[in-house]
PDB file of N, CA, C and O in Angstrom, chain B, residues numbered from 101:
ATOM      1  N   MET B 101      31.417 -18.265 -68.465  1.00  0.00           N
ATOM      2  CA  MET B 101      31.668 -17.259 -69.490  1.00  0.00           C
ATOM      3  C   MET B 101      32.833 -16.382 -69.070  1.00  0.00           C
ATOM      4  O   MET B 101      32.949 -15.973 -67.915  1.00  0.00           O
ATOM      5  N   SER B 102      33.668 -16.113 -70.012  1.00  0.00           N
ATOM      6  CA  SER B 102      34.810 -15.254 -69.711  1.00  0.00           C
ATOM      7  C   SER B 102      34.452 -13.801 -70.008  1.00  0.00           C
ATOM      8  O   SER B 102      33.435 -13.499 -70.633  1.00  0.00           O
ATOM      9  N   TYR B 103      35.311 -12.930 -69.544  1.00  0.00           N
ATOM     10  CA  TYR B 103      35.115 -11.498 -69.771  1.00  0.00           C
ATOM     11  C   TYR B 103      35.106 -11.178 -71.262  1.00  0.00           C
ATOM     12  O   TYR B 103      34.305 -10.362 -71.718  1.00  0.00           O
ATOM     13  N   GLU B 104      35.977 -11.805 -72.011  1.00  0.00           N
ATOM     14  CA  GLU B 104      36.066 -11.541 -73.446  1.00  0.00           C
ATOM     15  C   GLU B 104      34.785 -11.965 -74.174  1.00  0.00           C
ATOM     16  O   GLU B 104      34.343 -11.287 -75.101  1.00  0.00           O
ATOM     17  N   THR B 105      34.201 -13.068 -73.758  1.00  0.00           N
ATOM     18  CA  THR B 105      32.947 -13.524 -74.367  1.00  0.00           C
ATOM     19  C   THR B 105      31.819 -12.543 -74.076  1.00  0.00           C
ATOM     20  O   THR B 105      31.050 -12.192 -74.971  1.00  0.00           O
ATOM     21  N   LEU B 106      31.718 -12.101 -72.828  1.00  0.00           N
ATOM     22  CA  LEU B 106      30.688 -11.135 -72.467  1.00  0.00           C
ATOM     23  C   LEU B 106      30.881  -9.806 -73.193  1.00  0.00           C
ATOM     24  O   LEU B 106      29.916  -9.179 -73.629  1.00  0.00           O
ATOM     25  N   ARG B 107      32.130  -9.390 -73.314  1.00  0.00           N
ATOM     26  CA  ARG B 107      32.405  -8.133 -73.999  1.00  0.00           C
ATOM     27  C   ARG B 107      32.054  -8.220 -75.474  1.00  0.00           C
ATOM     28  O   ARG B 107      31.492  -7.276 -76.030  1.00  0.00           O
ATOM     29  N   HIS B 108      32.372  -9.328 -76.115  1.00  0.00           N
ATOM     30  CA  HIS B 108      32.034  -9.511 -77.523  1.00  0.00           C
ATOM     31  C   HIS B 108      30.521  -9.517 -77.721  1.00  0.00           C
ATOM     32  O   HIS B 108      30.021  -8.933 -78.682  1.00  0.00           O
ATOM     33  N   MET B 109      29.786 -10.176 -76.815  1.00  0.00           N
ATOM     34  CA  MET B 109      28.339 -10.225 -76.912  1.00  0.00           C
ATOM     35  C   MET B 109      27.744  -8.826 -76.707  1.00  0.00           C
ATOM     36  O   MET B 109      26.808  -8.446 -77.411  1.00  0.00           O
ATOM     37  N   ALA B 110      28.272  -8.069 -75.762  1.00  0.00           N
ATOM     38  CA  ALA B 110      27.773  -6.714 -75.522  1.00  0.00           C
ATOM     39  C   ALA B 110      28.087  -5.798 -76.699  1.00  0.00           C
ATOM     40  O   ALA B 110      27.277  -4.943 -77.056  1.00  0.00           O
ATOM     41  N   ASP B 111      29.249  -5.972 -77.295  1.00  0.00           N
ATOM     42  CA  ASP B 111      29.622  -5.138 -78.446  1.00  0.00           C
ATOM     43  C   ASP B 111      28.719  -5.390 -79.638  1.00  0.00           C
ATOM     44  O   ASP B 111      28.343  -4.448 -80.335  1.00  0.00           O
ATOM     45  N   SER B 112      28.366  -6.632 -79.884  1.00  0.00           N
ATOM     46  CA  SER B 112      27.568  -6.937 -81.068  1.00  0.00           C
ATOM     47  C   SER B 112      26.073  -6.832 -80.780  1.00  0.00           C
ATOM     48  O   SER B 112      25.383  -6.031 -81.410  1.00  0.00           O
ATOM     49  N   TRP B 113      25.565  -7.620 -79.848  1.00  0.00           N
ATOM     50  CA  TRP B 113      24.125  -7.650 -79.588  1.00  0.00           C
ATOM     51  C   TRP B 113      23.645  -6.412 -78.849  1.00  0.00           C
ATOM     52  O   TRP B 113      22.493  -6.007 -79.004  1.00  0.00           O
ATOM     53  N   GLY B 114      24.509  -5.808 -78.051  1.00  0.00           N
ATOM     54  CA  GLY B 114      24.133  -4.556 -77.382  1.00  0.00           C
ATOM     55  C   GLY B 114      23.899  -3.447 -78.383  1.00  0.00           C
ATOM     56  O   GLY B 114      22.959  -2.664 -78.242  1.00  0.00           O
ATOM     57  N   LEU B 115      24.744  -3.377 -79.390  1.00  0.00           N
ATOM     58  CA  LEU B 115      24.581  -2.373 -80.431  1.00  0.00           C
ATOM     59  C   LEU B 115      23.310  -2.620 -81.235  1.00  0.00           C
ATOM     60  O   LEU B 115      22.592  -1.677 -81.569  1.00  0.00           O
ATOM     61  N   VAL B 116      23.034  -3.863 -81.542  1.00  0.00           N
ATOM     62  CA  VAL B 116      21.809  -4.198 -82.271  1.00  0.00           C
ATOM     63  C   VAL B 116      20.584  -3.826 -81.442  1.00  0.00           C
ATOM     64  O   VAL B 116      19.634  -3.244 -81.965  1.00  0.00           O
ATOM     65  N   PHE B 117      20.601  -4.158 -80.156  1.00  0.00           N
ATOM     66  CA  PHE B 117      19.482  -3.845 -79.270  1.00  0.00           C
ATOM     67  C   PHE B 117      19.256  -2.335 -79.176  1.00  0.00           C
ATOM     68  O   PHE B 117      18.116  -1.879 -79.261  1.00  0.00           O
ATOM     69  N   MET B 118      20.323  -1.559 -79.002  1.00  0.00           N
ATOM     70  CA  MET B 118      20.177  -0.100 -78.916  1.00  0.00           C
ATOM     71  C   MET B 118      19.691   0.490 -80.237  1.00  0.00           C
ATOM     72  O   MET B 118      18.893   1.427 -80.231  1.00  0.00           O
ATOM     73  N   GLY B 119      20.151  -0.034 -81.358  1.00  0.00           N
ATOM     74  CA  GLY B 119      19.698   0.449 -82.659  1.00  0.00           C
ATOM     75  C   GLY B 119      18.224   0.168 -82.894  1.00  0.00           C
ATOM     76  O   GLY B 119      17.491   1.033 -83.374  1.00  0.00           O
ATOM     77  N   VAL B 120      17.792  -1.035 -82.559  1.00  0.00           N
ATOM     78  CA  VAL B 120      16.377  -1.380 -82.722  1.00  0.00           C
ATOM     79  C   VAL B 120      15.514  -0.543 -81.794  1.00  0.00           C
ATOM     80  O   VAL B 120      14.446  -0.079 -82.195  1.00  0.00           O
ATOM     81  N   THR B 121      15.961  -0.342 -80.556  1.00  0.00           N
ATOM     82  CA  THR B 121      15.219   0.495 -79.609  1.00  0.00           C
ATOM     83  C   THR B 121      15.089   1.914 -80.127  1.00  0.00           C
ATOM     84  O   THR B 121      14.012   2.503 -80.039  1.00  0.00           O
ATOM     85  N   PHE B 122      16.158   2.473 -80.664  1.00  0.00           N
ATOM     86  CA  PHE B 122      16.127   3.823 -81.213  1.00  0.00           C
ATOM     87  C   PHE B 122      15.127   3.910 -82.367  1.00  0.00           C
ATOM     88  O   PHE B 122      14.331   4.847 -82.420  1.00  0.00           O
ATOM     89  N   LEU B 123      15.156   2.963 -83.274  1.00  0.00           N
ATOM     90  CA  LEU B 123      14.243   2.989 -84.417  1.00  0.00           C
ATOM     91  C   LEU B 123      12.790   2.842 -83.984  1.00  0.00           C
ATOM     92  O   LEU B 123      11.907   3.475 -84.563  1.00  0.00           O
ATOM     93  N   VAL B 124      12.533   2.022 -82.980  1.00  0.00           N
ATOM     94  CA  VAL B 124      11.163   1.866 -82.476  1.00  0.00           C
ATOM     95  C   VAL B 124      10.680   3.163 -81.849  1.00  0.00           C
ATOM     96  O   VAL B 124       9.543   3.572 -82.082  1.00  0.00           O
ATOM     97  N   LEU B 125      11.519   3.814 -81.060  1.00  0.00           N
ATOM     98  CA  LEU B 125      11.111   5.064 -80.414  1.00  0.00           C
ATOM     99  C   LEU B 125      10.884   6.183 -81.431  1.00  0.00           C
ATOM    100  O   LEU B 125       9.942   6.962 -81.284  1.00  0.00           O
ATOM    101  N   VAL B 126      11.717   6.274 -82.438  1.00  0.00           N
ATOM    102  CA  VAL B 126      11.513   7.279 -83.482  1.00  0.00           C
ATOM    103  C   VAL B 126      10.250   6.971 -84.270  1.00  0.00           C
ATOM    104  O   VAL B 126       9.472   7.874 -84.579  1.00  0.00           O
ATOM    105  N   GLY B 127      10.044   5.713 -84.595  1.00  0.00           N
ATOM    106  CA  GLY B 127       8.829   5.332 -85.305  1.00  0.00           C
ATOM    107  C   GLY B 127       7.584   5.596 -84.482  1.00  0.00           C
ATOM    108  O   GLY B 127       6.561   6.016 -85.023  1.00  0.00           O
ATOM    109  N   TRP B 128       7.656   5.355 -83.184  1.00  0.00           N
ATOM    110  CA  TRP B 128       6.517   5.605 -82.298  1.00  0.00           C
ATOM    111  C   TRP B 128       6.185   7.096 -82.255  1.00  0.00           C
ATOM    112  O   TRP B 128       5.013   7.468 -82.191  1.00  0.00           O
ATOM    113  N   THR B 129       7.198   7.939 -82.288  1.00  0.00           N
ATOM    114  CA  THR B 129       6.987   9.389 -82.240  1.00  0.00           C
ATOM    115  C   THR B 129       6.306   9.901 -83.495  1.00  0.00           C
ATOM    116  O   THR B 129       5.460  10.793 -83.419  1.00  0.00           O
ATOM    117  N   PHE B 130       6.658   9.353 -84.647  1.00  0.00           N
ATOM    118  CA  PHE B 130       6.139   9.854 -85.915  1.00  0.00           C
ATOM    119  C   PHE B 130       4.973   9.030 -86.468  1.00  0.00           C
ATOM    120  O   PHE B 130       4.669   9.108 -87.659  1.00  0.00           O
ATOM    121  N   ARG B 131       4.328   8.253 -85.621  1.00  0.00           N
ATOM    122  CA  ARG B 131       3.169   7.497 -86.103  1.00  0.00           C
ATOM    123  C   ARG B 131       2.019   8.462 -86.395  1.00  0.00           C
ATOM    124  O   ARG B 131       1.928   9.512 -85.759  1.00  0.00           O
ATOM    125  N   PRO B 132       1.155   8.134 -87.329  1.00  0.00           N
ATOM    126  CA  PRO B 132       0.094   9.060 -87.753  1.00  0.00           C
ATOM    127  C   PRO B 132      -0.862   9.469 -86.638  1.00  0.00           C
ATOM    128  O   PRO B 132      -1.315  10.614 -86.620  1.00  0.00           O
ATOM    129  N   LYS B 133      -1.180   8.587 -85.721  1.00  0.00           N
ATOM    130  CA  LYS B 133      -2.141   8.925 -84.682  1.00  0.00           C
ATOM    131  C   LYS B 133      -1.564   9.852 -83.612  1.00  0.00           C
ATOM    132  O   LYS B 133      -2.311  10.366 -82.780  1.00  0.00           O
ATOM    133  N   ALA B 134      -0.262  10.071 -83.619  1.00  0.00           N
ATOM    134  CA  ALA B 134       0.362  10.935 -82.617  1.00  0.00           C
ATOM    135  C   ALA B 134       0.255  12.408 -82.988  1.00  0.00           C
ATOM    136  O   ALA B 134       0.602  13.263 -82.173  1.00  0.00           O
ATOM    137  N   ARG B 135      -0.206  12.727 -84.175  1.00  0.00           N
ATOM    138  CA  ARG B 135      -0.260  14.107 -84.638  1.00  0.00           C
ATOM    139  C   ARG B 135      -1.094  14.989 -83.716  1.00  0.00           C
ATOM    140  O   ARG B 135      -0.688  16.105 -83.394  1.00  0.00           O
ATOM    141  N   ASP B 136      -2.259  14.498 -83.289  1.00  0.00           N
ATOM    142  CA  ASP B 136      -3.109  15.286 -82.400  1.00  0.00           C
ATOM    143  C   ASP B 136      -2.449  15.504 -81.039  1.00  0.00           C
ATOM    144  O   ASP B 136      -2.571  16.578 -80.450  1.00  0.00           O
ATOM    145  N   ASP B 137      -1.760  14.497 -80.548  1.00  0.00           N
ATOM    146  CA  ASP B 137      -1.059  14.641 -79.269  1.00  0.00           C
ATOM    147  C   ASP B 137       0.038  15.692 -79.365  1.00  0.00           C
ATOM    148  O   ASP B 137       0.222  16.479 -78.437  1.00  0.00           O
ATOM    149  N   HIS B 138       0.766  15.715 -80.475  1.00  0.00           N
ATOM    150  CA  HIS B 138       1.842  16.686 -80.654  1.00  0.00           C
ATOM    151  C   HIS B 138       1.281  18.105 -80.782  1.00  0.00           C
ATOM    152  O   HIS B 138       1.850  19.049 -80.233  1.00  0.00           O
ATOM    153  N   LYS B 139       0.183  18.253 -81.494  1.00  0.00           N
ATOM    154  CA  LYS B 139      -0.435  19.573 -81.615  1.00  0.00           C
ATOM    155  C   LYS B 139      -0.918  20.077 -80.257  1.00  0.00           C
ATOM    156  O   LYS B 139      -0.736  21.247 -79.918  1.00  0.00           O
ATOM    157  N   ARG B 140      -1.532  19.187 -79.489  1.00  0.00           N
ATOM    158  CA  ARG B 140      -2.018  19.575 -78.167  1.00  0.00           C
ATOM    159  C   ARG B 140      -0.854  19.950 -77.248  1.00  0.00           C
ATOM    160  O   ARG B 140      -0.953  20.920 -76.497  1.00  0.00           O
ATOM    161  N   ALA B 141       0.225  19.210 -77.296  1.00  0.00           N
ATOM    162  CA  ALA B 141       1.387  19.505 -76.464  1.00  0.00           C
ATOM    163  C   ALA B 141       2.051  20.814 -76.883  1.00  0.00           C
ATOM    164  O   ALA B 141       2.534  21.560 -76.032  1.00  0.00           O
ATOM    165  N   ALA B 142       2.081  21.100 -78.183  1.00  0.00           N
ATOM    166  CA  ALA B 142       2.703  22.325 -78.665  1.00  0.00           C
ATOM    167  C   ALA B 142       1.908  23.561 -78.264  1.00  0.00           C
ATOM    168  O   ALA B 142       2.489  24.623 -78.041  1.00  0.00           O
ATOM    169  N   ASN B 143       0.592  23.437 -78.170  1.00  0.00           N
ATOM    170  CA  ASN B 143      -0.251  24.589 -77.844  1.00  0.00           C
ATOM    171  C   ASN B 143      -0.653  24.637 -76.374  1.00  0.00           C
ATOM    172  O   ASN B 143      -1.415  25.520 -75.981  1.00  0.00           O
ATOM    173  N   MET B 144      -0.171  23.729 -75.569  1.00  0.00           N
ATOM    174  CA  MET B 144      -0.553  23.655 -74.169  1.00  0.00           C
ATOM    175  C   MET B 144      -0.165  24.923 -73.391  1.00  0.00           C
ATOM    176  O   MET B 144      -0.882  25.327 -72.476  1.00  0.00           O
ATOM    177  N   ILE B 145       0.942  25.539 -73.742  1.00  0.00           N
ATOM    178  CA  ILE B 145       1.378  26.719 -72.996  1.00  0.00           C
ATOM    179  C   ILE B 145       0.479  27.920 -73.246  1.00  0.00           C
ATOM    180  O   ILE B 145       0.510  28.876 -72.472  1.00  0.00           O
ATOM    181  N   PHE B 146      -0.313  27.896 -74.298  1.00  0.00           N
ATOM    182  CA  PHE B 146      -1.192  29.014 -74.615  1.00  0.00           C
ATOM    183  C   PHE B 146      -2.580  28.865 -74.007  1.00  0.00           C
ATOM    184  O   PHE B 146      -3.382  29.798 -74.063  1.00  0.00           O
ATOM    185  N   ASP B 147      -2.874  27.704 -73.428  1.00  0.00           N
ATOM    186  CA  ASP B 147      -4.175  27.490 -72.808  1.00  0.00           C
ATOM    187  C   ASP B 147      -4.289  28.327 -71.544  1.00  0.00           C
ATOM    188  O   ASP B 147      -3.330  28.449 -70.782  1.00  0.00           O
ATOM    189  N   GLN B 148      -5.454  28.898 -71.327  1.00  0.00           N
ATOM    190  CA  GLN B 148      -5.696  29.655 -70.104  1.00  0.00           C
ATOM    191  C   GLN B 148      -5.894  28.680 -68.958  1.00  0.00           C
ATOM    192  O   GLN B 148      -6.627  27.697 -69.075  1.00  0.00           O
ATOM    193  N   ASP B 149      -5.238  28.963 -67.868  1.00  0.00           N
ATOM    194  CA  ASP B 149      -5.314  28.094 -66.703  1.00  0.00           C
ATOM    195  C   ASP B 149      -5.777  28.913 -65.513  1.00  0.00           C
ATOM    196  O   ASP B 149      -5.055  29.799 -65.056  1.00  0.00           O
ATOM    197  N   ASP B 150      -6.974  28.631 -65.001  1.00  0.00           N
ATOM    198  CA  ASP B 150      -7.534  29.382 -63.879  1.00  0.00           C
ATOM    199  C   ASP B 150      -7.055  28.874 -62.540  1.00  0.00           C
ATOM    200  O   ASP B 150      -7.448  29.417 -61.508  1.00  0.00           O
ATOM    201  N   HIS B 151      -6.220  27.849 -62.518  1.00  0.00           N
ATOM    202  CA  HIS B 151      -5.763  27.276 -61.261  1.00  0.00           C
ATOM    203  C   HIS B 151      -4.678  28.116 -60.607  1.00  0.00           C
ATOM    204  O   HIS B 151      -4.438  27.973 -59.408  1.00  0.00           O
ATOM    205  N   ASN B 152      -4.018  28.983 -61.353  1.00  0.00           N
ATOM    206  CA  ASN B 152      -2.882  29.733 -60.804  1.00  0.00           C
ATOM    207  C   ASN B 152      -3.279  31.104 -60.277  1.00  0.00           C
ATOM    208  O   ASN B 152      -2.400  31.891 -59.926  1.00  0.00           O
ATOM    209  N   GLY B 153      -4.507  31.406 -60.212  1.00  0.00           N
ATOM    210  CA  GLY B 153      -4.880  32.666 -59.600  1.00  0.00           C
ATOM    211  C   GLY B 153      -5.631  33.495 -60.513  1.00  0.00           C
ATOM    212  O   GLY B 153      -6.028  34.604 -60.155  1.00  0.00           O
TER     213      GLY B 153
END
């Protein structure tokens, strides 16, 4: 394989791979079952923690 062939493959399929990965990660974040996890994470700083003294 030449450099030009590898570069062409990275330009086309690399972009497709990164786009699909981005869409999967965004979809994973906004899935319906994640709502409780997001609420818990958002309110975590307000929980009383007796471990710090």
